[in-house]
C-alpha positions, 0 to 999 in steps of 0.5 A: 497530468502534471506530477511533482517528482522533485518533492518526492525525490527529497522525501525519498532520500530521507526515507532511505536514510532511516536506520530501522525497518518497521516490524509488520505482519500479514493482514495489517493495514499501514499508511505507506509512503508510496511517492510519486510514480510513473504513469498509471502506477498508484501514487501516494497523496498529501505532504508525505506522499502516503496511501494506505496499504494492506500487507499481503505477504512478508518476504524478509525483515526489510521487504514485503508485498503490499496492495495499495488501497483507495476510496474510489469505488470504481467497478473493475475486476482488479478492485476488491472491496475490503470494507471500511478503513479509518471510517471510509469504504476501501478497495484493494487495488489488486493490479497494483501489488508491489514489493516495498522496503519496510522503511516506507511504512509510516504507521499501522492503521489496524488489521483486515479481518481474516475472512476478507484477507483470505479472499484478497489472498486468493484473488492475488494468487489467481492474478498470477 
């Protein structure tokens, strides 16, 4: 698979130079500039290299744990269905949990319901 790292690098420089980090809360769903990544790490798509993510846990004002989401409904023990996001069935990619700088957050989509979030958080804890 061919990946375009040079386009992502230019966008990454622009994101890095932003002055402010975004305010966020656990359970929120955001569009996030995940970029073009190595191998099987989840990439963002489209012009902004974005993908929806779930904020799993805040670490500081500048960083948080996120779980990338996908609409691909492949069955796997590390793929947890979470309902609909922007009208499409969404799955949390539990194997792709990562820490991001909140400058990568683009815009908030909404919240995951409390019951589903508890299930996601328990699954995340069980992974470790």
